[in-house]
One Martini backbone bead per residue (centre of mass of N, CA, C, O) as a GRO file, in nm:
protein
  227
    1MET     BB    1  -0.694   0.257  -1.189
    2LYS     BB    2  -0.402   0.253  -1.278
    3LYS     BB    3  -0.436   0.393  -1.549
    4PHE     BB    4  -0.545   0.653  -1.419
    5GLY     BB    5  -0.280   0.720  -1.266
    6ASN     BB    6  -0.109   0.748  -1.525
    7VAL     BB    7  -0.274   0.990  -1.638
    8LEU     BB    8  -0.221   1.185  -1.421
    9TRP     BB    9   0.087   1.195  -1.449
   10GLY     BB   10   0.076   1.301  -1.739
   11VAL     BB   11  -0.075   1.558  -1.694
   12VAL     BB   12   0.137   1.685  -1.501
   13PHE     BB   13   0.380   1.691  -1.705
   14ILE     BB   14   0.243   1.857  -1.926
   15ILE     BB   15   0.183   2.114  -1.761
   16ILE     BB   16   0.483   2.163  -1.695
   17GLY     BB   17   0.585   2.184  -1.986
   18VAL     BB   18   0.396   2.408  -2.089
   19VAL     BB   19   0.496   2.626  -1.895
   20PHE     BB   20   0.788   2.631  -1.969
   21GLY     BB   21   0.740   2.684  -2.264
   22LEU     BB   22   0.590   2.960  -2.235
   23ASN     BB   23   0.819   3.097  -2.082
   24ALA     BB   24   1.048   3.074  -2.295
   25VAL     BB   25   0.875   3.253  -2.518
   26GLY     BB   26   0.699   3.480  -2.336
   27LEU     BB   27   0.380   3.424  -2.287
   28THR     BB   28   0.468   3.367  -1.993
   29ASN     BB   29   0.494   3.420  -1.612
   30VAL     BB   30   0.529   3.150  -1.439
   31ASN     BB   31   0.586   3.059  -1.104
   32VAL     BB   32   0.688   2.747  -1.036
   33PHE     BB   33   0.870   2.839  -0.772
   34PHE     BB   34   0.701   2.850  -0.530
   35LYS     BB   35   0.613   2.855  -0.213
   36GLY     BB   36   0.617   2.510  -0.166
   37TRP     BB   37   0.658   2.330  -0.416
   38TRP     BB   38   0.786   2.063  -0.298
   39THR     BB   39   0.501   1.953  -0.189
   40LEU     BB   40   0.409   1.820  -0.463
   41PHE     BB   41   0.569   1.548  -0.400
   42ILE     BB   42   0.328   1.476  -0.192
   43ILE     BB   43   0.044   1.544  -0.300
   44VAL     BB   44   0.019   1.406  -0.575
   45PRO     BB   45   0.073   1.104  -0.504
   46SER     BB   46  -0.143   1.087  -0.273
   47LEU     BB   47  -0.381   1.160  -0.459
   48ILE     BB   48  -0.356   0.921  -0.656
   49GLU     BB   49  -0.385   0.701  -0.425
   50LEU     BB   50  -0.671   0.795  -0.331
   51ILE     BB   51  -0.803   0.704  -0.612
   52ARG     BB   52  -0.646   0.390  -0.654
   53SER     BB   53  -0.675   0.298  -0.366
   54ALA     BB   54  -0.803   0.087  -0.127
   55ASN     BB   55  -0.601   0.217   0.080
   56LYS     BB   56  -0.659   0.548   0.223
   57MET     BB   57  -0.516   0.646   0.481
   58TRP     BB   58  -0.208   0.711   0.412
   59SER     BB   59  -0.277   0.895   0.175
   60LEU     BB   60  -0.434   1.104   0.353
   61ILE     BB   61  -0.195   1.173   0.544
   62TRP     BB   62   0.004   1.275   0.315
   63PHE     BB   63  -0.197   1.490   0.200
   64ILE     BB   64  -0.207   1.659   0.460
   65ILE     BB   65   0.099   1.711   0.505
   66GLY     BB   66   0.132   1.864   0.238
   67VAL     BB   67  -0.068   2.090   0.286
   68VAL     BB   68   0.045   2.198   0.550
   69LEU     BB   69   0.328   2.268   0.442
   70LEU     BB   70   0.225   2.464   0.226
   71LEU     BB   71   0.088   2.663   0.440
   72CYS     BB   72   0.368   2.718   0.579
   73ALA     BB   73   0.516   2.835   0.324
   74GLN     BB   74   0.275   3.065   0.316
   75ASN     BB   75   0.222   3.166   0.613
   76ILE     BB   76  -0.055   3.045   0.731
   77LEU     BB   77   0.122   2.851   0.902
   78SER     BB   78   0.300   2.718   1.168
   79PHE     BB   79   0.578   2.536   1.200
   80HIS     BB   80   0.585   2.519   1.516
   81LEU     BB   81   0.298   2.404   1.560
   82VAL     BB   82   0.315   2.162   1.369
   83ARG     BB   83   0.567   2.020   1.514
   84LYS     BB   84   0.410   1.972   1.776
   85LEU     BB   85   0.152   1.805   1.631
   86PHE     BB   86   0.257   1.569   1.460
   87PHE     BB   87   0.283   1.320   1.655
   88PRO     BB   88  -0.015   1.321   1.754
   89PHE     BB   89  -0.137   1.290   1.472
   90ILE     BB   90  -0.014   1.005   1.413
   91LEU     BB   91  -0.136   0.855   1.641
   92VAL     BB   92  -0.432   0.911   1.580
   93MET     BB   93  -0.424   0.773   1.284
   94ILE     BB   94  -0.342   0.494   1.389
   95GLY     BB   95  -0.582   0.438   1.569
   96ILE     BB   96  -0.803   0.471   1.351
   97SER     BB   97  -0.692   0.249   1.164
   98ILE     BB   98  -0.725   0.018   1.378
   99ILE     BB   99  -1.024   0.042   1.448
  100PHE     BB  100  -1.140   0.074   1.118
  101LYS     BB  101  -1.035  -0.166   0.938
  102ASP     BB  102  -1.275  -0.377   0.964
  103ALA     BB  103  -1.506  -0.203   0.849
  104PHE     BB  104  -1.393  -0.194   0.538
  105HIS     BB  105  -1.343  -0.538   0.576
  106LYS     BB  106  -1.572  -0.737   0.679
  107LYS     BB  107  -1.582  -0.985   0.498
  108VAL     BB  108  -1.289  -1.050   0.478
  109THR     BB  109  -1.240  -1.073   0.784
  110GLU     BB  110  -1.433  -1.321   0.830
  111ASN     BB  111  -1.284  -1.509   0.631
  112ILE     BB  112  -1.005  -1.501   0.781
  113ARG     BB  113  -1.095  -1.611   1.051
  114LYS     BB  114  -1.187  -1.881   0.949
  115LEU     BB  115  -0.912  -1.975   0.829
  116ASN     BB  116  -0.746  -1.922   1.103
  117SER     BB  117  -0.871  -2.184   1.252
  118ASN     BB  118  -0.629  -2.356   1.069
  119LYS     BB  119  -0.320  -2.291   1.162
  120GLY     BB  120  -0.195  -2.589   1.195
  121ASP     BB  121  -0.161  -2.612   0.858
  122PHE     BB  122   0.053  -2.395   0.835
  123ASP     BB  123   0.300  -2.224   0.703
  124GLU     BB  124   0.637  -2.117   0.804
  125TYR     BB  125   0.778  -1.792   0.751
  126CYS     BB  126   1.104  -1.661   0.860
  127ALA     BB  127   1.287  -1.336   0.869
  128THR     BB  128   1.591  -1.247   1.038
  129PHE     BB  129   1.836  -1.091   0.913
  130GLY     BB  130   1.721  -1.202   0.629
  131SER     BB  131   1.641  -1.480   0.394
  132GLN     BB  132   1.352  -1.616   0.191
  133LYS     BB  133   1.294  -1.879  -0.050
  134ASN     BB  134   0.972  -2.000  -0.183
  135ASN     BB  135   0.870  -2.296  -0.359
  136LEU     BB  136   0.535  -2.448  -0.461
  137SER     BB  137   0.570  -2.633  -0.689
  138GLY     BB  138   0.304  -2.875  -0.716
  139GLN     BB  139   0.181  -2.783  -0.451
  140GLU     BB  140  -0.038  -2.772  -0.187
  141PHE     BB  141  -0.201  -2.498  -0.062
  142LYS     BB  142  -0.272  -2.419   0.318
  143GLY     BB  143  -0.129  -2.177   0.413
  144ALA     BB  144   0.025  -1.878   0.577
  145ASN     BB  145   0.309  -1.751   0.756
  146LEU     BB  146   0.459  -1.427   0.736
  147ASP     BB  147   0.796  -1.306   0.847
  148ALA     BB  148   0.951  -0.979   0.831
  149VAL     BB  149   1.255  -0.893   1.009
  150PHE     BB  150   1.499  -0.733   0.876
  151GLY     BB  151   1.382  -0.878   0.603
  152SER     BB  152   1.306  -1.153   0.364
  153VAL     BB  153   1.023  -1.278   0.177
  154GLU     BB  154   0.948  -1.545  -0.050
  155LEU     BB  155   0.640  -1.654  -0.223
  156ASP     BB  156   0.581  -1.914  -0.467
  157LEU     BB  157   0.253  -1.980  -0.626
  158SER     BB  158   0.244  -1.992  -0.950
  159GLU     BB  159   0.248  -2.350  -0.933
  160ALA     BB  160   0.039  -2.400  -0.739
  161MET     BB  161  -0.231  -2.567  -0.552
  162ILE     BB  162  -0.566  -2.442  -0.550
  163LYS     BB  163  -0.866  -2.578  -0.402
  164GLN     BB  164  -0.911  -2.350  -0.193
  165ASP     BB  165  -0.951  -2.139   0.036
  166GLN     BB  166  -0.698  -1.897   0.151
  167VAL     BB  167  -0.436  -1.783   0.383
  168ILE     BB  168  -0.221  -1.487   0.429
  169ASN     BB  169   0.006  -1.390   0.672
  170ALA     BB  170   0.162  -1.065   0.653
  171ASN     BB  171   0.468  -0.950   0.815
  172ALA     BB  172   0.622  -0.627   0.790
  173ILE     BB  173   0.928  -0.541   0.974
  174PHE     BB  174   1.162  -0.388   0.830
  175GLY     BB  175   1.053  -0.527   0.566
  176GLY     BB  176   1.000  -0.789   0.308
  177ILE     BB  177   0.730  -0.907   0.093
  178GLU     BB  178   0.675  -1.171  -0.149
  179ILE     BB  179   0.391  -1.259  -0.370
  180LYS     BB  180   0.323  -1.527  -0.578
  181VAL     BB  181   0.056  -1.587  -0.794
  182PRO     BB  182  -0.179  -1.750  -0.945
  183THR     BB  183  -0.380  -1.847  -1.170
  184GLY     BB  184  -0.720  -1.893  -1.105
  185VAL     BB  185  -0.758  -1.661  -0.879
  186ASN     BB  186  -0.855  -1.485  -0.607
  187ILE     BB  187  -0.788  -1.152  -0.469
  188GLN     BB  188  -0.773  -1.057  -0.111
  189VAL     BB  189  -0.723  -0.755   0.060
  190LYS     BB  190  -0.578  -0.685   0.391
  191SER     BB  191  -0.457  -0.376   0.531
  192THR     BB  192  -0.175  -0.251   0.759
  193PRO     BB  193  -0.031   0.049   0.727
  194ILE     BB  194   0.291   0.166   0.895
  195PHE     BB  195   0.503   0.315   0.727
  196GLY     BB  196   0.391   0.152   0.468
  197GLY     BB  197   0.316  -0.132   0.225
  198VAL     BB  198   0.033  -0.264   0.026
  199GLU     BB  199   0.076  -0.432  -0.288
  200ASN     BB  200  -0.149  -0.498  -0.569
  201LYS     BB  201  -0.044  -0.658  -0.895
  202ALA     BB  202  -0.304  -0.890  -0.907
  203LYS     BB  203  -0.543  -0.788  -1.041
  204THR     BB  204  -0.871  -0.923  -1.056
  205ASP     BB  205  -1.157  -1.062  -1.147
  206TYR     BB  206  -1.427  -1.170  -1.000
  207ASN     BB  207  -1.482  -1.536  -0.921
  208GLU     BB  208  -1.689  -1.760  -0.765
  209ASN     BB  209  -1.557  -2.029  -0.913
  210LEU     BB  210  -1.305  -1.943  -0.750
  211PRO     BB  211  -1.048  -1.941  -0.555
  212THR     BB  212  -0.921  -1.773  -0.254
  213ILE     BB  213  -0.672  -1.533  -0.162
  214TYR     BB  214  -0.604  -1.419   0.157
  215ILE     BB  215  -0.448  -1.107   0.244
  216ASN     BB  216  -0.294  -1.040   0.552
  217GLY     BB  217  -0.147  -0.721   0.595
  218VAL     BB  218   0.155  -0.599   0.755
  219ALA     BB  219   0.316  -0.259   0.748
  220MET     BB  220   0.621  -0.174   0.923
  221PHE     BB  221   0.847  -0.019   0.770
  222GLY     BB  222   0.734  -0.178   0.512
  223GLY     BB  223   0.657  -0.458   0.272
  224VAL     BB  224   0.388  -0.570   0.048
  225GLU     BB  225   0.392  -0.794  -0.243
  226ILE     BB  226   0.165  -0.860  -0.516
  227LYS     BB  227   0.207  -1.081  -0.829
   0.00000   0.00000   0.00000
């Protein structure tokens, strides 16, 4: 799916290049800078993320915002009205995402709940207005809670021992969390992004014979990156 997203970006740039080229030689006279052309910088990326992302809620929100702004620029909608309704709309969408987030990841949510019943054995890593780097090379990993508040936490499991299913609860609030996972494991992600993002760059094919690392990520004005 990531490759498909790259293809879409390539197609967008090719179309723009062809239009500029045809305009330059006088074969066409397409006005690329139409009213609201700048909204494409919101619409196109959010549309691509809608197609390739597992968590589509915030991609959908940004796509709607981009389309509404385009309609305002075209004088189809009123900027004044949209400005008044913007904050209530965001609150409603956040509420919907919180209410229905478990419904979209029901099996993953249940497995995370079971694993979280053993929270007493978890490692705790927290960075507030600072940073932490943790490398568990050669150690057995038994789950962790990561909290980055106006700071950053890095957890390197690339050479850690994963003997059974484990969970990582990662909360990034105005901060960033980076998780490096080992090969030979499954990665399952459940995310709640609120003006933030949870990105899984370590996507692998599921193998039921391998242990699974469940990552329960919350990103509020921050980011969680798995690689």
